[in-house]
C-alpha angles and dihedrals in degrees: 000000000000091000092058116075120168100171130048140161119221136180119222135186128184117217122272119246115252120251122256119247130244107212140140127211113261121193138146113269091009112113120203099357115205128252114290103167111145131222124263120252124256119261121250120263133228111240127187123207126191107225118197089204093065121081104168141039090231093124090065093058089072101033119040106157126071127176128182122222120274121241116256121248119258120252141200126296088046092288113165118222121250117269117248119255117262120233118224114204117194117211131175116268107264095041115145116207117208129183102241097216098050102020091230119155102243097173139001107203091202105151127055110252093023116143129198132182099224098179128015121215121249119270118254116252122250118258120230090262088073092059097054115120135165088263097037103046100158109039109186096198140069135188124258121233120264111269120220129208136224115262131187123225133186116222116205120184114213117187114240108219136139095224130034125200113215134171146102121316113277091020089126101256095138091047089051091049090051091049099052099034140035091251115120107204121176109274124192139148098255134081122270094021085143109065100164134037113271123206130204139167118233121200122197130166095337096317127101132191137176119248125199122200109207122202111265120280126222133189112297091019090137089059092051104273118144116344097309099096092055094053108029088095088068092070095048092089096046120110096207133027124213106204104205115204128184098235092187094065088215091148089064095257131113112248093220091053091048088056094052094047095053091044087057093051092048090049093053094048104067094313093282089161086078091065114107106270143189119199113220117202096206130191093039087158091071128083120271091022094107093049092050093050097084095053088047091054091052092050090048091060110186094355119111113253117204120188110221143163117209089192099055102023094243112160095002094118091052090047095052092047091052094046093050091048094051096043090054088061099040121091120245117261112259128216119259116270110262115223125228120258105072107187106251133142095297094123094147138120137086141212134207129206140174110248098183138322109317094003126096134175129212115192142162141103094282090054091051090052093048093052089051090057097050124097100202093192091060120082096209092047090054091050089051089051094054093046090051092051090051095046092049093053098248094123091050092049093049089051090053090052089055102261112167131198109287096019117137121255121192124207110177106306092339125097128191137168118261111246116186 
């Protein structure tokens, strides 16, 4: 069981953008060369790839932090910094990626080969050559690159299969999987022999479908009892459920009651009981199975009940005919809806507040970036700073908060007088 991991938490960070360069052209016999500072390079991105060769999230048990490369700083002669290196993270097909803080589904890596840019690297900052104008011919400032932040994500592996086998431990699910597919799961005469989902491909009369054997459920599995809670997510993507019941009652339980108990657990876990279902009365080769069949049919209601024996092959042909026929009419399972708000480089925004009479504070990522770009010893840079504050609406917001001429405004560790 240690080699199968279907849930993991990872921390990711896209690369920071490189800083723009402040530089002026220097050449023999050229007096007062113009600005030639280049832009910073773009930070590396985090890219997910669904790999069909992977079947577990085991790799993320040992490595949980991934950081893309930062963009290089710009340099003179209008040279742009080198872009940061992207990081490609391979995950098994069927992996759902959630933002840990909000629980939003950011990506559903449903199809093998699917790629998704999960986080985009920060933009590179402009060099001072970008700020040259006819009236500002020697700008002595540049913009820093956009900084990115660490974010946590939860990875959940959900098996992609057409058919899911559910039922009590020792109902014969693994034996049935081995009978109808080439899979060879561990089979033994004790409960919880199956500790991880097993997957096999069944072929019948020119059709093929994937079958997932889920570890046995018990009462209160949906609340975390036994192994059921850990693996019920693996039947969420199945189109058809095969509810395997031990018709012989050799475990000391009544088959009809087994059916009702598991129905209750499927209902409590995302209403899986509404999924199209076939009830399999397994172990028909054992005593008492035939006499229990009628009560099982009554408990199944309108569901089809097929008597089978995974040990002898009884009823398997009928089962496969029925499954192929139902799958032909059932719609394909669709990926989960991905919510808006993919975490990219959009680390922007600011807020303003009144700290006390005559003192106000402006804060936020965009303000931090703005401060990094200002050369407070340069007159033109200060003019650009004030124009940026006015254009971004900061001055208007401070006025709404009651700021008067001469009041103190704090940006980070910097203080300046409010001038309307």
